[in-house]
C-alpha positions in Angstrom: -2.0 22.0 34.7 1.2 21.4 32.8 0.7 18.7 30.2 3.1 15.7 30.7 3.9 12.6 28.7 4.8 9.7 31.0 8.1 7.8 30.6 6.1 4.6 30.2 4.1 6.1 27.3 7.2 7.2 25.5 8.9 3.8 25.9 6.0 1.5 25.3 4.1 3.4 22.7 6.5 5.6 20.8 9.7 3.7 21.3 11.8 6.9 21.7 14.9 5.1 22.7 17.6 7.3 24.0 16.9 10.2 21.6 17.6 13.6 23.1 15.5 16.7 22.7 18.8 18.6 22.4 19.9 16.7 19.3 21.9 19.1 17.1 20.1 17.9 13.9 16.4 17.4 14.5 15.8 15.7 11.2 18.5 13.1 11.7 17.2 12.4 15.3 13.7 12.0 14.0 14.8 9.7 11.2 16.7 7.6 13.7 13.6 7.3 15.8 11.6 6.2 12.7 14.0 3.3 12.0 13.2 1.8 15.4 9.5 2.8 15.7 6.2 1.1 15.0 5.8 3.1 11.8 6.8 2.3 8.2 7.1 4.5 5.1 4.7 4.2 2.2 6.4 5.8 -0.9 4.5 8.0 -3.3 2.6 6.1 -5.9 -0.6 5.8 -7.9 -3.8 4.0 -7.1 -7.1 3.3 -8.8 -10.1 4.6 -6.9 -13.6 4.5 -8.5 -11.9 3.6 -11.8 -9.8 6.8 -11.6 -6.1 6.9 -11.3 -4.9 9.1 -8.4 -1.5 10.1 -7.2 -0.6 9.7 -3.5 2.2 11.4 -1.8 4.5 9.4 0.5 3.5 9.0 4.2 4.2 7.0 7.3 1.7 4.5 8.7 1.6 2.4 11.8 2.5 -1.2 11.1 -0.5 -2.5 13.1 -3.8 -1.2 14.3 -3.6 1.0 17.4 -3.5 -1.4 20.4 -5.4 -1.5 23.7 -2.1 -0.7 25.5 -1.4 2.4 23.4 -4.9 3.7 23.7 -4.9 3.0 27.5 -1.8 5.3 27.8 -3.7 7.9 25.9 -6.6 7.8 28.3 -4.2 8.0 31.2 -2.7 11.1 29.7 -6.1 12.7 29.4 -6.9 11.9 33.0 -3.6 13.0 34.4 -3.9 16.3 32.5 -7.5 16.9 33.6 -8.8 16.8 30.0 -12.3 15.9 31.2 -14.3 16.7 28.1 -11.9 14.8 25.8 -11.8 11.9 28.3 -15.6 11.6 28.0 -15.5 11.5 24.2 -12.7 8.9 24.2 -14.1 6.3 26.5 -14.4 2.8 25.3 -17.9 1.4 25.0 -17.2 -2.2 26.1 -21.0 -2.9 26.3 -20.8 -3.5 22.5 -19.4 -6.9 23.2 -22.5 -8.0 25.0 -24.4 -8.1 21.7 -22.2 -10.8 20.3 -22.6 -14.2 22.0 -22.3 -15.8 25.4 -18.6 -16.6 24.9 -17.7 -13.0 24.1 -19.6 -11.5 27.0 -16.4 -11.9 29.0 -14.8 -9.4 26.6 -16.9 -6.7 28.3 -14.7 -6.9 31.4 -11.4 -8.2 30.0 -10.7 -7.3 26.3 -9.7 -3.7 26.9 -8.0 -4.1 30.3 -6.4 -7.5 30.7 -2.7 -7.7 29.9 -3.3 -10.7 27.6 -5.0 -8.3 25.1 -2.6 -5.3 25.4 -1.3 -5.9 21.9 -4.7 -6.4 20.3 -6.5 -3.7 18.3 -8.5 -1.2 20.3 -12.1 -1.2 19.1 -15.4 0.2 20.4 -14.4 3.9 20.2 -15.8 6.7 18.1 -14.4 8.4 15.1 -13.9 11.6 17.1 -11.9 9.7 19.7 -9.6 8.3 17.0 -9.0 11.8 15.7 -8.2 13.0 19.2 -5.7 10.1 19.6 -4.0 11.2 16.3 -3.7 14.7 17.7 -2.2 13.3 20.8 0.5 11.5 18.8 1.2 14.7 16.9 1.8 16.6 20.1 3.9 13.8 21.7 6.2 13.6 18.7 6.5 17.4 18.4 7.4 17.8 22.1 10.1 15.1 21.9 11.5 16.3 18.6 11.7 20.1 18.6 12.0 21.6 15.2 10.0 18.7 13.6 6.4 19.4 12.5 4.4 16.2 12.6 0.8 15.9 11.2 -0.9 12.7 12.4 -4.3 11.8 11.1 -6.6 9.0 10.1 -5.8 7.8 6.5 -7.7 9.0 3.5 -9.3 6.2 1.5 -6.6 6.7 -1.2 -3.9 6.4 1.4 -5.4 3.2 2.7 -5.6 1.7 -0.8 -2.0 2.7 -1.5 -0.7 1.1 1.7 -2.9 -2.1 1.2 -2.5 -2.7 -2.5 1.2 -1.8 -2.8 2.6 -1.6 -6.3 0.3 -4.1 -7.8 -3.1 -2.7 -8.8 -4.6 -6.2 -9.1 -4.1 -7.3 -5.5 -7.4 -8.0 -3.7 -6.1 -8.2 -0.2 -3.8 -6.2 2.1 -1.3 -9.1 2.4 -0.2 -8.7 -1.3 -2.3 -11.5 -2.7 -5.6 -12.1 -4.4 -6.0 -15.4 -2.4 -6.8 -16.0 1.2 -4.2 -18.8 1.6 -0.6 -19.1 0.8 1.0 -22.0 -1.2 1.2 -24.1 2.0 -2.5 -23.7 2.6 -2.0 -21.3 5.6 -4.7 -18.6 6.2 -3.3 -15.2 5.4 -5.6 -13.1 7.6 -8.2 -13.0 10.3 -11.7 -13.3 8.9 -14.6 -15.7 9.1 -13.9 -18.8 7.2 -16.8 -20.4 5.2 -15.9 -23.7 3.6 -17.8 -26.1 1.3 -19.6 -27.5 4.3 -21.4 -24.1 4.6 -22.6 -23.9 1.0 -26.0 -25.2 -0.1 -28.1 -24.9 -3.2 -31.7 -23.7 -2.8 -33.9 -26.3 -4.4 -36.5 -23.7 -5.5 -34.3 -21.0 -6.9 -31.3 -23.1 -7.8 -29.0 -20.4 -6.3 -26.2 -21.1 -3.9 -26.7 -20.0 -0.3 -24.7 -20.1 2.9 -25.8 -22.2 5.8 -24.1 -21.2 9.1 -25.1 -24.5 10.7 -22.0 -26.0 9.0 -19.7 -23.2 10.3 -16.7 -24.4 12.3 -15.7 -21.5 14.7 -12.3 -23.0 15.5 -10.2 -23.8 12.4 -6.5 -24.0 11.8 -4.9 -20.5 11.9 -8.0 -18.8 13.2 -8.7 -16.6 16.2 -11.9 -16.5 18.2 -12.5 -12.9 17.5 -9.6 -10.5 17.1 -5.9 -11.2 16.6 -2.9 -9.2 17.8 -2.4 -6.0 15.7 0.9 -7.3 14.2 -0.1 -10.9 13.3 -0.3 -13.1 10.3 1.9 -11.8 7.4 2.9 -8.2 6.6 2.7 -6.8 3.0 5.5 -5.4 0.9 5.7 -2.3 3.1 5.7 -4.2 6.4 2.1 -3.4 7.3 -0.1 -6.0 9.0 -3.9 -6.7 8.9 -5.0 -4.1 6.4 -7.6 -6.7 5.4 -9.6 -8.4 8.2 -9.0 -8.4 11.9 -10.4 -5.0 12.8 -12.0 -3.0 10.0 -10.3 0.4 10.0 -11.6 4.0 10.2 -10.6 6.5 7.5 -10.8 10.2 7.5 -14.3 10.0 6.1 -16.6 9.7 9.2 -18.8 6.6 9.4 -16.8 4.5 7.0 -14.5 1.6 7.8 -12.4 -0.3 5.3 -10.9 -3.7 4.8 -13.5 -5.8 6.7 -13.1 -7.5 10.0 -12.8 -10.8 11.9 -16.6 -11.0 11.5 -16.7 -10.8 7.7 -16.1 -13.7 5.2 -13.2 -13.6 2.7 -15.0 -11.6 0.0 -15.8 -8.8 2.5 -12.3 -8.2 3.7 -11.0 -7.2 0.3 -9.2 -3.9 -0.1 -12.3 -2.5 -1.9 -14.6 -3.4 1.0 -16.3 -0.6 2.9 -18.5 -0.8 5.9 -20.8 1.9 7.4 -20.7 2.3 11.2 -22.0 4.9 13.8 -20.7 5.8 17.2 -18.5 2.8 18.1 -18.3 -0.8 17.0 -16.7 -4.0 18.2 -15.4 -4.7 14.7 -13.9 -1.3 14.0 -10.5 0.0 15.0 -8.0 2.4 13.4 -4.3 3.1 12.7 -2.4 6.3 12.4 -0.7 7.9 9.4 1.5 11.0 9.3 3.9 13.1 7.4 6.5 15.5 8.7 8.7 18.5 7.9 11.4 20.5 9.6 10.5 24.0 10.9 11.7 26.6 8.4 11.6 24.2 5.4 
């Protein structure tokens, strides 16, 4: 069967707005697309990883985590093109929601399918599924921009740190700050807030401990679980939610970075790493890529 990319996919996911396959200058056409797309450029720079300075080449990254709507279009493509084995690998495991609480059980039926959540991060998929999605993006862009070689992938850890930390090596969070609130007291990301009402001192050990009996689940600026992929404040490169919201897969299998809505403030720092297997309701992903022109 001939592989096809639907008009709806091209418009809603890739934002290829009026750009012709027959453009006389492929590079200019692609650069025009990039200016109106959901991707932003991260310039080359240096990062500190494990106390070592590393250089990172420039790359493009999606401004938000991959959304339910984008992933749904991907699944439709696999189904329409009879990619049965890939379709099995890429299925969403919504049953993961049922392990949370009585409120989120409704997410089993609605989170990945209801229009209200179309712009929210897709979660509950495997690392292999995310890699197949990246390959799908590579193919879609290459088909629509002949002469351009696009390599899409999950970010390496150093690429994630570069995108999240920006030009200041001292930043703790992906919103260009070492604090969780701005000067007006507004929460800067989506994570579990633990205030003074949750802190207690153990009388026997003298150590501070957290008591969740004091936790308020609905506080100003918070979401029940996940927030839209492009929400809160972007960092200096225009990227959203690199800390908190959905923890994000990287190229290293079984590792997610940046923490999630379920983690407290300390655990959504740029340096935070979480191990996961199969799929998880707290883990999503975003796409990075670089490109070149054929013959270069």
